[in-house]
C-alpha positions in Angstrom: -19.2 -187.5 -1.9 -18.4 -190.8 -4.0 -16.1 -193.4 -2.2 -13.0 -192.3 -0.9 -13.4 -189.1 -1.8 -12.5 -185.5 -0.1 -14.2 -181.5 -1.0 -12.5 -179.4 0.6 -11.6 -175.6 0.7 -9.5 -173.7 -1.2 -7.9 -171.6 1.1 -8.2 -168.5 0.4 -4.7 -167.2 2.5 -2.7 -169.4 0.2 -2.4 -166.4 -2.2 0.8 -164.3 -1.8 3.1 -165.1 1.4 4.9 -163.4 3.0 8.7 -164.2 4.2 10.2 -164.3 7.7 11.9 -161.0 6.7 8.3 -159.2 5.6 8.8 -159.8 1.4 5.3 -161.1 -0.3 5.9 -163.8 -2.1 3.2 -163.7 -4.8 1.2 -167.0 -5.8 2.8 -167.1 -9.0 6.3 -167.6 -7.5 7.8 -170.1 -8.9 9.3 -172.8 -5.6 12.3 -174.6 -6.0 10.8 -177.5 -4.9 7.2 -178.6 -4.1 5.0 -177.2 -2.0 2.1 -178.8 -0.7 -1.4 -177.0 0.9 -3.2 -177.0 3.8 -6.7 -176.9 3.2 -10.2 -177.7 5.7 -12.6 -180.9 4.6 -16.3 -179.8 4.2 -17.0 -183.2 2.8 -16.4 -186.5 2.4 -17.3 -190.2 0.9 -18.7 -193.4 2.5 -15.7 -195.5 1.9 -13.1 -191.9 3.9 -11.3 -193.7 6.7 -9.2 -192.1 8.3 -10.3 -188.4 7.9 -13.3 -186.6 9.0 -15.4 -183.5 7.8 -14.0 -180.8 9.9 -10.3 -182.0 9.8 -7.5 -179.6 8.1 -5.9 -182.0 5.5 -2.3 -181.5 3.6 -2.0 -182.4 -0.3 -0.3 -181.2 -3.1 -1.4 -178.4 -4.7 -0.3 -180.0 -7.6 -2.4 -183.4 -8.0 -5.8 -181.2 -7.2 -8.8 -181.7 -9.9 -11.0 -177.7 -8.7 -14.5 -177.5 -9.2 -16.8 -174.6 -8.0 -19.9 -174.9 -5.8 -22.5 -172.0 -5.9 -20.3 -169.8 -7.0 -17.7 -172.1 -4.1 -14.4 -172.7 -5.7 -13.8 -176.5 -3.6 -11.0 -178.4 -3.7 -11.9 -182.5 -5.3 -8.8 -185.7 -4.0 -9.1 -189.3 -3.1 -8.1 -190.1 0.1 -4.9 -191.5 -0.7 -4.1 -188.1 -2.3 -3.5 -186.6 1.3 -0.3 -186.4 3.2 -0.8 -185.5 6.7 -4.3 -185.1 8.7 -4.4 -182.7 11.8 -7.6 -183.2 13.9 -9.5 -181.8 17.2 -10.9 -184.9 17.5 -7.4 -186.7 18.8 -7.6 -186.0 22.2 -5.6 -184.1 24.4 -2.8 -186.3 24.6 -2.6 -186.5 21.2 -0.6 -183.8 19.2 -3.5 -183.7 17.0 -1.5 -184.7 13.4 -0.7 -187.6 12.2 1.2 -188.3 8.9 
């Protein structure tokens, strides 16, 4: 990866969802607002300052660039397009989530 780019896995479970009442909501259903997506970082560029490989990042799925590598689908994005990061490396005192 170059510069501040991130390569994240496409979440297989981001397709169909279930409501709290158990109703299946297909991935093609129109949402009233924009829905953000969580994905795991698998590679990062050398200028990425806050994000490490293995972190989970929250981003806008409409602003993504998909790429296929060895038959697997990934998303390439800039670090500045990430809205939040969930990480285990912050220690026990922190929540593990920073914005």
